N, C-alpha and C positions, 0 to 999 in steps of 0.2 A: 833573448835567449836563444840559441841555435835549435832550432827543430830536430828532434832525433826519429830515425825513421827503423823499423825490423828491419834485419838483415835478410828476411824472406821477401820483403817488399823488394829490396834492391834486386833479389835474384827474379824475382817476378817480372821487375821491369827489363832485365837483361834478357831474360826468355823471351817477352815480346818481340824486342828488335833483333833477335838472333835470326840470321839469315832472311832478313825481311827485304823484299823489291822496295826499291827507290818508291816506286808509285804507290805504295801503300803506308810509307811512313806517317805522311800527314795525318790521315784517317786514323790511324792507330796511336798516335801521339795524342791527338784530340779525345780518342776513348779512353787514354789512360788518365788524362787529366779528370775526365767525368769519375772514373773510379776511384781514384785517390782522394779526390775532393769530398766524395760521397763520405769515404771511410773517416776521412777526419772530421766532417762536420758532424757526424751522428757519434765520434769517440770509440771507435771501434777498430781502428787500424793496428792495434797489438794482439785482436783478438780474432782475426780473419785467418781463416788456413791458406795464406797465399799458394802454397806449394801444389793445391788442389782447384783453384781458382782458376776459372775458363780466362782463356788468356784475350785480351783486346779483339784480337783479329776474330777469334771464335765468337764473340758476341757481334762484331760488325756483321759476319757471315750469316748468323741467325736472324739478325734484324733485317737484311735484304731478302733472305728467303721467305720468312714470314712475314713481311710489310710491317714489323713493329717498329714505334718510334722511341727515340732516346728516352722517354719516361717510362716507356713500357718495359727496359730492360733494367733491371735491378740486380743488386749484388745478394744471392743467395744467403751469403754468411752474414749481410749486413742486416738483410730483413730478418732473417732469422733471430739475430741478437735483440732488434729491436721489439719483435714480436714476444719475445720471453721476458724481457724486462719490463714492457708495458702490459703484458699478460699478469705477471706476477704484482704489478702495482694494482691493477682492477681487481684483481681477487682478494688483495688484502683490502682494498677500499672497501669494496662491496660487504666483506665478512668483518669490517670495524677491527682489523687486524688481531682479533682474539679467536676467529673461528666459531664465532655466534652463527645460528642461522640466520639467511636471508629471508626477511618480512615481506609480504606482498601487500603492496597498498593499494593496489587496483582492485582488490576482491574484498567485499564486505566482510568474509570470515578471514580470519588470521590463519594464514598456510605457512608453512615453513617447507625449505628445501635443503637437503643437506649439501656441507661445502663439497663435498667428494663428488656428489652428482653434476653441483654448478661448475668445477672445475673441469671436468671430463668435456660438458657440453661447450664450456666458454674456449677451449684447448682447440675442439675441432672446428666450431664457426670461426674462430680467430683466424685459423689457417686458411679458411675460404676468403673470408673479407675481414680486414684488419679494421676495417671503420664500421663494422656493424654494430658494435656496442658502445652505449654510453654517450648520451647526448651531452653530459658535461665535460667530454673529452674532445668532441666534434669540431669545436672551434680551433683548439689547438692543434689537431692532427691536420683541418684544414688550412691553417696556416704553415704548417710543414710542408703539404704539398705546394704551396705558392713560393716559398722559400727555394725549394728545389727546382722549380719551373723556371724561377728568375736564373738560378745557378745555371741552368743547362743553356739558358737563352742568352747570358752576358759573355763577354771576352775573358777568357780566363788567364789572361796575362798581366802582368805587373805595368800599370798607367802611371807612369811619371810625372804625366801632367796633372793627375788628379790631387784634389787637395791633401794635406798632411795626414789627415784623421784617416783618408783612405788607402794612405800609404802605410801604414802600420802593420798590414797583414797581406803578405805577398801570397800568391798561389802555393798550396802545399806541393803542387807537382812541380814548379818551377823550382822551390828550394831542394827538392830530391833531385832533380836533373843536376844541379849544379854542384849539389853534394856528391853525386855520382861521378861527375866529369872531374871533379878535383882530384878522386881517387887516381884517375889515370888509367893505362892498361898493365894487366897484370905483367911482371916481370919473372919470367921462369928461373927455379933451381935444380928442375930435376937434371941430373945425367944419365938415366937411362936412353939406351937408345932405342929399345922396342918397348912399346905400353899400349896396353888393350885401350879401345875406344868406349867411352862411359857418357853417355848423355848428360849434360850439368843440369844439376836440379838445385843448385845454390852457386855462390860467388866460387870461381875456381881457386883452386890453393897453389900459390906460386912453386911450393915443393913437388907439386903433381905435374907441372909445366915444364917442358923443355925449352930451354932458350934457342936462338936461332944456329948457333955454332954446333950446337947437339943435332939440331934437326937436319942441319945440313947432312952430318954423317948418317943420320937414319936414311934419308934418301938414298944414299950410295949402296947402305946396306939393303935396303928394300929391293933395289934394283937387281943387285945380283941376287937376291933371294927368288926373285919373281923368273929369272934366265934359268937357274938352276933347280927349283922346285916346283916353280908353277901352280901354287896352292893359293886361289882365287880368295877364296874365304879369309885364309890370315892376310893377305896382301891388302885387301878392302877393307878390313878392319884397321890395320896398320895404318893406311893413307888417311881414313877418318880421324883417328886419332893424332895424324900428323897435322891436318887441315884445321881441328880444334884449336890445337896448341898456335898455330900461325894466328886464328882469329881473335882468339883472348888477348893477344900480346898486340894485337892491331898491326901485324906484321903485311905490308902490302908492296911487294917490290918484284924482279925479277924471278926471284927465288921460289915466290907463292907462284906464280904465274907457272912455272915449269911444275911444281908439284900437282897443280891441277891439271896441266896438259896431259902429265905421265899418265894419272888417276883415270883420266878421261878415257885415253887410249887403251888402258888395260881394259875399262869397263866394256869398252868397244867389241874388244876381243874375246870377251867372254858373254858378249848378249845382254848384259846389264844394264839397259838402257836408262831406268832410274837415276842409277847411280851417275851414268854417263851426263845425263841431262842436268843434274845438280852440279856437276864441274862445269857444264858448259854454261850455266846461267851465271856463275862467277865469274867466270872468264870472260865474258861480255863487258861487266863493270871493270874487271881489271885491265882489260885492253884500252880502255878509255882513261882510265886513270895515269896508265904507265903506257902512254905512246912508243911503239917503236921494240916493244918487248914481246918476246915470244912468236906463235904463229898464228896470227889472228885470221890469214885468209884460209888456211888448212880447216880452221875451226868452223869458219863461217860457211864452208863447202859442206862439212857434216852437216851443219843446222839447217841447210838447206836440205838435203837428204831426210833429215828427222824431221822436218816439217810435212813433206811428201809423205812419209810414214803416219803421220798424226793428221794428214790431211786438213793443216791449219791453214786455212787461205788468207785469215788476217794478218798473222805473224809473217807470212809468205810475202806478203805485199809490203810489210814494213822492211824485211831484208832486202827484198829487190830494190825496193827506191833509195836504201843507205848504201849500194855497191858504188864503190868508186872505179872511176876507168880504170887504175891501176889493179884493182882488185877483178874486174872482170876480164884481163888478159891473165890471170892465174891460170894454170892448167886445170887443177882440181875444182874451182868455181865455174870454169868453162864447161867441164864433165857434168857437174851438179845442176847447170842451168839447162845443158841438153838432156837429160834424165827429164827434168821438169816439163820439159818441150815436148817429148816423145810420148809422155802419158798424157799430155792434155791432147795429142792427136791419135790416141789410142793405137800407136805404133809400135806393137810389140816387137816386130823384127828387131827394129835399131834398138828399142831397150833393151833385149837381151845381149846385143852385141857390147851396150855400154857396160853392163851387169858383167862382161868377161874383159873387160878393159879398164877397169877402175882404179883410180890413182889412189897413194896412200891408205889410209884405212876406210874409205868408203863403202867397198864391200860388204864391211860388217854391217854397216848400216843398212844397206841393201838387202841384207839377207832377211832384215826384219819385217820386210813388204814383197819379197820375190815370190813367197807361195800366193800371196792374194793376187800378184798380176801375172802370175801362170795360170790360176783358174781365169782370168778373164781373158787371156789369149787362148784358151782353149775352149770357151764360149765363142770367140770369134770363129777360130777353126772350124768348128763343127758346124758353124751357120754357112762358113764359105764351101767347104769341101762337102759336106751332106753325107757321102758315102763312106769311102777307106783313104785311111792316108798310112803309110808307111811309118811304123815305130822310130825307125832311124831319122826320118822327118821331125816328129816332135821333139826327139832328142837334142838336135840341132838347133830347132829354131826356140827351144824354152829354156836351152843354156844349160842344159844338163850334161855333168862330166860322162856318163856312159847311160848303154841302153836299159842296164839295171837300175840305175837311179832313177829312170822314167817309170819303168814298170812298178818300182817301187811308190813314186807319188801317185800314180792312175788309181793302182791299188789301195792307197790309204783314204782314198774320195769315192771308193766303191765302183771304180770304172775298170777294174781288171778284168770283168768278164767280156768287156767291148774288144779285147785283145783276141785276133784270129788270127791261125796261120793261112795263108793264100798262096796258091801256086798259079805264076802265068808265064807269058813266053820269055821273060827274063830271070825264073825260076822261084823260089820258094821264100817268102819273106812273112816276117810277122806286121798284121796291119791293125789299124785302129778303126774301128767302126764308129764314125762320126753322128749319123742321124740320130740313133737312139740316145745317145751320151750327153746331146745339148741340154735337155731340161737339168740333167743333173748337174752340170757346171753353170747354167745360169743360177738355181738356186745356191749353189756353194761359193759363186761369186759374192752374190748379194748377202750373203751371211759374213762372208770374210771383211768387206768392206763396212759394215755395221760394226765390227768389234775392235774399233780402235781405242784403247784405253791404258794408257802407260802409269806406272808410278813414279810419280817426280816429274810428269808433263807440265809443260808451262802454260 
């Protein structure tokens, strides 16, 4: 007889693998095996609230943070159900199934305790320690623990070399996985060009998913609306809906890459680094699966600049090691590598020249960390010049478009009072007093480099 699975369990598995990095796939799959096998062994798979159960990756993260072992992580719904059933059996057995008073055998005098009082005490005690009561149950509960330990220790895959009697029961997880794979991807039937993005909490409805030919028309519509209306809130929502329809239908093509690239560029333009990074992460996988499609060098240059912003040296090393000779000859990547070099050398003069001459949309990424680099440059200037520098000098050195923009920046960081109008043989000019401003910019730079926390950061 084919094993039946709740639809909510299938949705739970689908959510577990949604946007899951390849590096975490094996670990999450193992955790899923534990969870599903546990539910079947305790016969509560139809009773668990799968919609609200923690995802496997959440359990893994909690285990790593608090140093818990697999045996310490138990499903709340499963444990609650077991406690409820076993507690009911114990109270019924203790009360002889008829609500009679419990007679103490340890005291010479006969004393009774009301069933209500016993129930309340046993309920609280059971929540603290489910094995605290009943010597007559200790052997059974110990056996349950042993079985559970063996289940976590053994391989949860179907062993074709095992004896026939061991082959009769295949892992519930393997059956569920095969059952879901036979269902295949969703084939959309929705004809609406515009559709709001809604996070999936169950299996996608084909009537609410748009097929590829409709999605192609949707992309043309969104590009026109972005040029004419420039409404980022609407465009971002529509692009996320479009990406979701591609994902549930397992569509991975040049069109998919185009969708993610356009959304990534729009997110950069509006300074939404979280959404950009989600697009960038998917594009890395798509470029590997579909060689020659899209603009991988353009987005690799963006990634270098993004990692400079997040100060992620580990991922930066991986990106640099992966660069090919062809990629190193690309103008955008050469520019990004030059930015990395001048920052490492604290060459602020060269850095701001590169900022003003940035190819493609790299300037939008540099905008995300330009303020902190200006603070670092001002600390060096205050240390080097010590007395006065002209405002025009700061405007040009720090890449501002006007003196007014420079004055506003200094005022925003509490340095407006250090601007003074000075007169010399060359005439009158507004100058900046460096010496007293140095401690201010030293503290501001340290604070700026401590705050690198981006939603969606890898």
